MDAnalysis code that builds the backbone (N, CA, C; Angstrom):
import MDAnalysis as mda
import numpy as np

u = mda.Universe.empty(204, n_residues=68, atom_resindex=np.repeat(np.arange(68), 3), trajectory=True)
u.add_TopologyAttr("name", ["N", "CA", "C"] * 68)
u.add_TopologyAttr("resid", np.arange(1, 69))
u.add_TopologyAttr("resname", ["MET", "THR", "THR", "ASN", "ILE", "PHE", "ASP", "LEU", "SER", "GLY", "LYS", "VAL", "ALA", "LEU", "ILE", "THR", "GLY", "ALA", "SER", "SER", "GLY", "LEU", "GLY", "LEU", "HIS", "PHE", "SER", "LYS", "THR", "LEU", "SER", "GLU", "ALA", "GLY", "ALA", "THR", "VAL", "ILE", "LEU", "SER", "ALA", "ARG", "ARG", "MET", "ASP", "ASN", "LEU", "VAL", "GLU", "LEU", "GLN", "LYS", "GLU", "LEU", "LYS", "GLY", "LYS", "SER", "HIS", "VAL", "PHE", "SER", "LEU", "ASP", "VAL", "THR", "SER", "THR"])
u.atoms.positions = np.array([
    [-51.100, -10.078, -27.861],
    [-50.797, -10.833, -27.179],
    [-50.529, -10.258, -25.796],
    [-50.664, -11.362, -24.544],
    [-50.510, -10.706, -22.941],
    [-49.277, -11.778, -22.604],
    [-48.653, -10.815, -21.756],
    [-47.559, -11.720, -20.865],
    [-48.163, -11.801, -19.699],
    [-47.635, -12.941, -19.188],
    [-48.041, -12.858, -18.181],
    [-46.887, -12.893, -16.971],
    [-46.776, -11.588, -16.200],
    [-45.523, -11.019, -15.524],
    [-45.065, -12.158, -14.492],
    [-46.258, -13.155, -13.935],
    [-45.734, -14.128, -13.041],
    [-45.485, -15.359, -13.347],
    [-45.340, -15.328, -14.562],
    [-44.690, -16.882, -15.462],
    [-43.344, -17.114, -15.061],
    [-43.020, -18.215, -13.994],
    [-41.506, -18.349, -13.719],
    [-41.012, -19.579, -14.207],
    [-41.501, -19.814, -15.460],
    [-41.115, -21.180, -16.120],
    [-39.754, -21.015, -16.389],
    [-39.082, -21.979, -16.399],
    [-37.678, -22.223, -16.585],
    [-36.790, -21.417, -15.476],
    [-37.206, -21.000, -14.088],
    [-36.386, -20.496, -13.222],
    [-36.706, -21.462, -12.185],
    [-35.389, -21.351, -11.232],
    [-35.316, -22.174, -10.203],
    [-35.535, -21.202, -8.882],
    [-35.962, -21.680, -8.006],
    [-36.212, -20.777, -6.609],
    [-35.762, -21.743, -5.585],
    [-34.536, -21.215, -4.688],
    [-34.478, -22.276, -3.744],
    [-35.191, -21.217, -2.197],
    [-35.843, -22.283, -1.619],
    [-36.544, -22.164, -0.261],
    [-35.948, -22.670, 0.783],
    [-35.486, -21.992, 1.782],
    [-34.937, -22.216, 3.133],
    [-36.551, -21.869, 3.999],
    [-36.378, -23.116, 4.850],
    [-37.768, -23.100, 5.585],
    [-38.722, -23.657, 4.824],
    [-38.660, -23.944, 4.190],
    [-40.008, -24.672, 3.279],
    [-40.803, -25.807, 4.190],
    [-40.605, -25.859, 5.075],
    [-41.617, -27.325, 5.799],
    [-42.682, -26.461, 6.462],
    [-42.568, -25.243, 6.513],
    [-43.633, -24.674, 7.577],
    [-43.662, -22.917, 7.182],
    [-44.821, -22.280, 7.898],
    [-44.662, -20.677, 7.556],
    [-44.546, -20.388, 6.553],
    [-44.156, -19.126, 6.407],
    [-43.840, -18.577, 4.822],
    [-43.231, -19.232, 4.066],
    [-42.097, -19.866, 4.273],
    [-41.372, -20.883, 3.529],
    [-42.338, -21.856, 2.974],
    [-43.067, -22.355, 3.266],
    [-44.239, -23.175, 2.946],
    [-45.129, -22.483, 1.930],
    [-45.717, -21.545, 2.243],
    [-46.203, -20.603, 1.435],
    [-45.825, -20.164, 0.421],
    [-44.565, -19.763, 0.532],
    [-43.617, -19.114, -0.910],
    [-43.518, -20.440, -1.726],
    [-43.098, -21.641, -1.237],
    [-42.726, -22.885, -1.868],
    [-44.244, -22.888, -3.037],
    [-45.051, -23.142, -2.561],
    [-46.361, -23.428, -3.294],
    [-46.781, -22.457, -3.941],
    [-46.392, -20.672, -3.718],
    [-46.989, -19.888, -4.834],
    [-45.680, -20.168, -5.977],
    [-44.719, -20.145, -5.384],
    [-43.541, -20.141, -6.886],
    [-43.897, -21.803, -7.459],
    [-43.787, -22.780, -7.364],
    [-44.462, -23.590, -7.808],
    [-45.650, -23.339, -8.773],
    [-46.526, -23.048, -8.213],
    [-47.648, -22.684, -9.007],
    [-47.048, -21.775, -10.094],
    [-46.523, -20.765, -10.207],
    [-46.214, -19.675, -11.167],
    [-44.895, -20.517, -12.109],
    [-45.033, -21.812, -11.929],
    [-44.029, -22.441, -12.634],
    [-42.556, -22.624, -12.656],
    [-42.251, -22.051, -11.653],
    [-40.550, -22.602, -11.075],
    [-40.430, -23.994, -10.833],
    [-39.369, -24.154, -10.795],
    [-38.429, -25.571, -10.088],
    [-38.245, -24.919, -8.698],
    [-38.638, -25.732, -7.897],
    [-38.317, -25.593, -6.155],
    [-37.507, -26.154, -5.882],
    [-36.309, -25.806, -4.819],
    [-35.811, -26.727, -4.045],
    [-36.439, -26.259, -2.958],
    [-36.705, -27.442, -2.218],
    [-37.393, -27.174, -0.914],
    [-36.396, -27.319, 0.360],
    [-35.749, -26.916, 1.141],
    [-34.814, -27.102, 2.188],
    [-35.682, -26.774, 3.834],
    [-35.062, -27.491, 4.454],
    [-35.479, -27.215, 6.106],
    [-35.175, -28.405, 6.615],
    [-35.241, -28.435, 7.864],
    [-34.690, -29.458, 8.831],
    [-35.503, -30.795, 8.851],
    [-36.660, -30.397, 8.762],
    [-37.793, -31.620, 8.937],
    [-38.165, -32.566, 7.651],
    [-37.281, -33.492, 6.817],
    [-37.496, -33.669, 5.605],
    [-38.761, -34.076, 5.836],
    [-39.326, -35.287, 6.786],
    [-40.842, -35.751, 6.561],
    [-41.687, -34.409, 6.009],
    [-41.514, -33.335, 6.513],
    [-42.545, -32.259, 6.278],
    [-42.190, -32.108, 4.797],
    [-41.140, -32.013, 4.166],
    [-40.532, -31.479, 2.702],
    [-41.091, -32.616, 1.845],
    [-40.765, -33.960, 2.145],
    [-41.547, -34.791, 1.303],
    [-42.954, -35.043, 1.307],
    [-43.844, -34.416, 2.482],
    [-45.022, -34.209, 2.393],
    [-45.632, -33.151, 1.462],
    [-45.076, -32.173, 1.229],
    [-44.956, -30.846, 0.802],
    [-44.747, -31.230, -0.865],
    [-43.617, -32.032, -0.947],
    [-43.332, -32.057, -2.567],
    [-44.265, -32.902, -3.049],
    [-45.377, -33.838, -2.293],
    [-46.271, -34.587, -2.805],
    [-47.298, -33.805, -3.384],
    [-47.422, -32.591, -2.573],
    [-48.595, -31.453, -2.992],
    [-48.455, -30.733, -4.257],
    [-47.134, -30.592, -4.474],
    [-46.848, -29.616, -5.377],
    [-46.763, -30.107, -7.152],
    [-47.436, -29.498, -8.112],
    [-47.653, -30.108, -9.172],
    [-46.624, -30.160, -10.122],
    [-45.663, -29.039, -9.815],
    [-44.377, -28.768, -10.779],
    [-42.981, -29.677, -10.308],
    [-41.804, -29.067, -11.113],
    [-40.923, -29.913, -10.560],
    [-40.192, -29.387, -9.101],
    [-39.730, -30.314, -8.325],
    [-39.302, -29.846, -6.841],
    [-37.948, -30.922, -6.417],
    [-37.488, -30.202, -5.526],
    [-36.234, -31.373, -5.279],
    [-36.123, -30.882, -3.543],
    [-36.018, -31.690, -2.922],
    [-36.202, -31.721, -1.169],
    [-34.506, -31.769, -0.351],
    [-33.871, -31.119, 0.051],
    [-32.579, -31.172, 0.653],
    [-32.902, -30.919, 2.271],
    [-32.128, -31.696, 2.904],
    [-32.486, -31.577, 4.522],
    [-31.103, -30.055, 4.458],
    [-31.776, -29.138, 5.654],
    [-30.632, -28.091, 5.675],
    [-31.162, -27.641, 7.301],
    [-30.105, -27.344, 8.119],
    [-29.867, -26.633, 9.083],
    [-29.372, -25.308, 8.707],
    [-29.455, -23.933, 8.881],
    [-28.878, -22.918, 8.682],
    [-28.112, -22.478, 9.758],
    [-28.723, -22.956, 10.985],
    [-28.065, -22.623, 12.347],
    [-26.701, -23.583, 12.568],
    [-26.673, -24.611, 11.485],
    [-25.367, -25.655, 11.673],
    [-24.262, -24.908, 11.271],
    [-23.072, -25.402, 11.597],
    [-21.665, -24.746, 10.638],
    [-20.977, -25.846, 9.877],
])
């Protein structure tokens, strides 16, 4: 029996800056590995488009980490 060390089923990942760059890449990678991803960024339109591309569970939230 082999164990997939990259299986993230049952795990939840919060990704800030998910609408572009590294955040976008990690969102896709973590989702493909089975994690439920919480996508957050300032640009909701980009997050909604990304969510449509993902096969697994995902949630989107508008978030500006520079705002207090």
